[in-house]
C-alpha positions in Angstrom: -7.4 -10.7 -18.2 -9.2 -7.3 -18.4 -10.0 -5.8 -15.0 -13.1 -3.6 -15.0 -13.2 -1.2 -12.1 -15.6 1.4 -13.5 -17.6 3.2 -10.8 -15.2 2.1 -8.0 -13.4 4.4 -5.7 -9.8 3.6 -4.9 -7.5 5.2 -2.3 -3.7 4.9 -2.8 -1.1 6.2 -0.3 2.5 6.9 -1.4 1.1 7.6 -4.8 3.7 10.2 -6.0 6.3 7.7 -7.1 7.3 4.1 -7.3 4.8 1.2 -6.8 2.2 3.6 -5.5 2.4 5.8 -8.6 2.0 3.0 -11.0 -0.6 1.2 -9.0 -2.7 4.3 -8.9 -2.2 4.7 -12.7 -3.3 1.1 -13.3 -6.4 1.4 -11.2 -7.4 4.6 -13.1 -6.8 2.9 -16.4 -9.1 0.1 -15.2 -11.8 2.7 -14.6 -11.5 3.4 -10.9 -11.6 7.0 -9.6 -8.3 7.3 -7.7 -7.8 9.3 -4.5 -4.0 9.7 -4.6 -2.2 10.6 -1.4 1.4 11.6 -0.9 3.6 14.4 0.5 5.1 15.4 -2.8 2.8 17.7 -4.7 4.8 17.6 -7.9 4.7 13.8 -8.0 1.0 13.8 -7.5 0.5 16.4 -10.3 2.6 14.2 -12.7 0.4 11.3 -11.7 -2.7 13.3 -12.4 -1.4 14.2 -15.9 -0.7 10.6 -16.6 -4.1 9.5 -15.4 -5.9 12.1 -17.5 -3.8 11.2 -20.6 -5.0 7.6 -20.0 -8.7 8.8 -19.9 -9.0 8.3 -16.1 -9.8 10.6 -13.2 -8.2 11.3 -9.8 -8.5 13.4 -6.7 -5.2 14.6 -5.3 -4.7 14.7 -1.5 -1.3 16.0 -0.6 -0.5 15.4 3.1 2.0 13.8 5.5 1.0 10.4 6.9 2.5 11.5 10.2 -0.4 13.8 10.5 -3.0 11.5 12.2 -5.7 14.1 12.3 -5.4 14.5 8.5 -5.9 10.7 8.1 -9.1 11.0 10.2 -10.2 13.9 8.1 -9.5 11.9 4.9 -12.0 9.3 5.9 -14.6 11.9 6.7 -14.1 13.6 3.4 -14.5 10.4 1.4 -17.7 9.6 3.3 -19.0 13.1 2.5 -18.2 13.0 -1.2 -18.7 9.4 -2.2 -20.2 7.6 0.8 -18.1 4.5 0.4 -14.6 3.2 -0.6 -14.1 0.2 -2.7 -10.3 -0.2 -2.8 -7.5 0.7 -0.3 -3.9 0.4 -1.3 -1.8 1.2 1.8 1.5 1.6 0.0 3.3 4.5 1.7 6.3 3.6 3.8 9.8 4.6 4.8 13.0 2.6 5.2 14.7 4.4 8.0 18.4 3.3 8.1 20.4 0.2 7.4 22.1 -0.2 10.7 22.7 -2.5 13.7 19.6 -2.5 15.9 21.6 -1.0 18.8 22.8 1.9 16.7 19.5 3.1 15.4 18.7 6.6 16.6 15.5 6.8 18.6 14.0 9.5 16.4 14.7 7.3 13.3 13.1 4.2 14.7 10.1 6.2 15.9 9.6 7.7 12.5 9.6 4.3 10.8 7.1 3.0 13.2 4.9 6.1 12.9 4.7 6.1 9.1 4.8 2.3 8.5 2.7 1.1 11.4 0.8 3.7 13.3 -0.3 5.6 10.1 -1.5 2.3 8.6 -3.5 1.5 11.7 -5.0 5.0 11.7 -5.8 4.6 8.0 -7.6 1.3 8.6 -9.5 2.9 11.5 -10.5 5.8 9.3 -11.7 4.0 6.2 -12.9 0.6 7.4 -16.6 1.8 7.7 -16.3 3.1 4.1 -14.9 -0.2 2.8 -17.7 -2.1 4.5 -20.2 0.0 2.6 -18.8 -1.4 -0.7 -20.3 -4.5 -2.2 -16.7 -5.8 -2.6 -14.2 -3.9 -0.5 -10.6 -4.7 -1.2 -7.7 -3.7 1.1 -4.2 -4.3 -0.1 -1.5 -3.7 2.5 2.1 -3.4 1.1 4.6 -5.5 3.0 7.9 -6.9 2.1 10.1 -10.0 2.4 12.0 -8.2 5.2 9.8 -9.4 8.1 10.3 -13.0 7.0 14.0 -13.0 6.5 14.9 -10.5 9.2 18.2 -9.7 7.5 20.9 -8.2 9.7 20.9 -4.4 9.8 17.3 -4.1 8.5 15.8 -4.1 12.0 13.7 -1.0 12.0 12.1 -1.7 8.6 11.7 -5.5 9.2 10.0 -4.8 12.6 7.6 -2.3 11.1 6.6 -4.6 8.3 6.1 -7.5 10.7 3.7 -5.3 12.6 1.9 -4.2 9.5 1.4 -7.8 8.5 0.0 -8.5 12.0 -2.5 -5.7 11.5 -3.6 -6.9 8.1 -3.9 -10.5 9.3 -6.0 -9.5 12.4 -8.2 -7.1 10.3 -8.8 -9.9 7.8 -9.9 -12.3 10.5 -12.2 -9.7 12.0 -13.9 -9.0 8.7 -13.9 -12.5 7.3 -17.7 -12.7 7.4 -18.1 -9.5 5.4 -17.6 -8.6 1.8 -14.3 -7.0 2.6 -11.1 -8.9 1.6 -7.8 -7.9 3.2 -4.5 -9.1 2.0 -0.8 -8.2 2.3 1.5 -7.9 -0.7 5.1 -8.7 -0.9 6.3 -6.9 -4.0 9.8 -8.2 -3.9 12.9 -6.2 -4.8 11.8 -3.4 -7.1 13.5 -0.6 -8.9 12.5 2.2 -6.5 14.1 5.0 -4.7 13.7 3.1 -1.4 15.5 0.1 -2.8 18.4 2.3 -4.1 18.7 3.8 -0.6 18.9 0.4 1.0 21.2 -1.2 -1.7 23.2 1.6 -3.3 25.6 -0.8 -5.0 22.9 -2.8 -6.7 22.3 -2.4 -10.5 18.7 -1.2 -10.7 18.4 -2.6 -14.2 18.4 -6.1 -12.7 15.2 -5.4 -10.8 11.6 -5.3 -12.0 10.2 -1.8 -12.8 7.5 -0.7 -10.4 5.0 -0.6 -13.3 5.5 -4.4 -13.6 4.7 -4.8 -9.9 1.6 -2.5 -10.3 0.3 -4.6 -13.1 0.5 -7.7 -10.9 -1.2 -5.9 -8.0 -4.2 -4.6 -10.1 -6.1 -7.9 -10.3 -6.1 -8.1 -6.5 -8.4 -5.1 -6.4 -11.0 -6.9 -8.4 -14.4 -8.0 -6.9 -13.5 -11.4 -8.2 -10.8 -11.9 -5.6 -12.0 -14.2 -2.7 -8.8 -14.7 -0.8 -8.4 -12.9 2.5 -5.8 -12.9 5.3 -3.0 -14.0 3.0 0.1 -12.7 1.4 0.4 -12.2 -2.3 4.0 -12.8 -3.5 4.4 -10.7 -6.7 7.5 -12.5 -7.9 5.7 -15.9 -7.8 2.3 -14.4 -8.8 0.5 -16.4 -6.1 -1.1 -16.1 -2.6 0.7 -17.8 0.3 -0.4 -18.4 3.9 1.2 -17.1 7.0 3.4 -19.7 8.7 3.5 -20.5 12.4 6.9 -21.1 14.1 8.3 -24.6 13.3 
């Protein structure tokens, strides 16, 4: 299926590498103008070159998501230049450490929560008015299988992603009567630097490349999507509902 996003404005965080990089590239190939955000300038410049080579366009915004004022300013800048936002891909995140809960350093836990949770909330707060100006706003919030399995030693990351899913689910319920659709994405184990950090003994060649995950994510940015408040499981290529305790 060909996805046509011509004339649409997309914001992607964590766009300098991994899933964010390739999702930004896929959106640009489909015709969207991509606002690419990340800390790493070199990675953003590589993305810009790839987007241009594919005939697309991008605006690079290098900044640290820990800078909450910069997130606020980003929303203001998008409003001033484009007056709306059609697609949000909140992809940026950090792992923290693989460690027993009681052994996690306070500064490490706080950084994970700041980048993965607080920055995501601040981003929602900053761009929601812009997404509501779109005729078919689409918000895709990257999650994980971690908050569902709660594997031992993954406490900081699992906790942060559980909070992110709660944010996305609440936001979807609040905007259900609008044209905005909000969904979480579980990309599954992917060949990324974060995965290598978490599982250093794993053979990366056994995992899907982030470009494969990005290709699965692209259709979710389409105006044709009607689902909201659900989780898209990339490995199964389907939406699933949140489950209450049994």
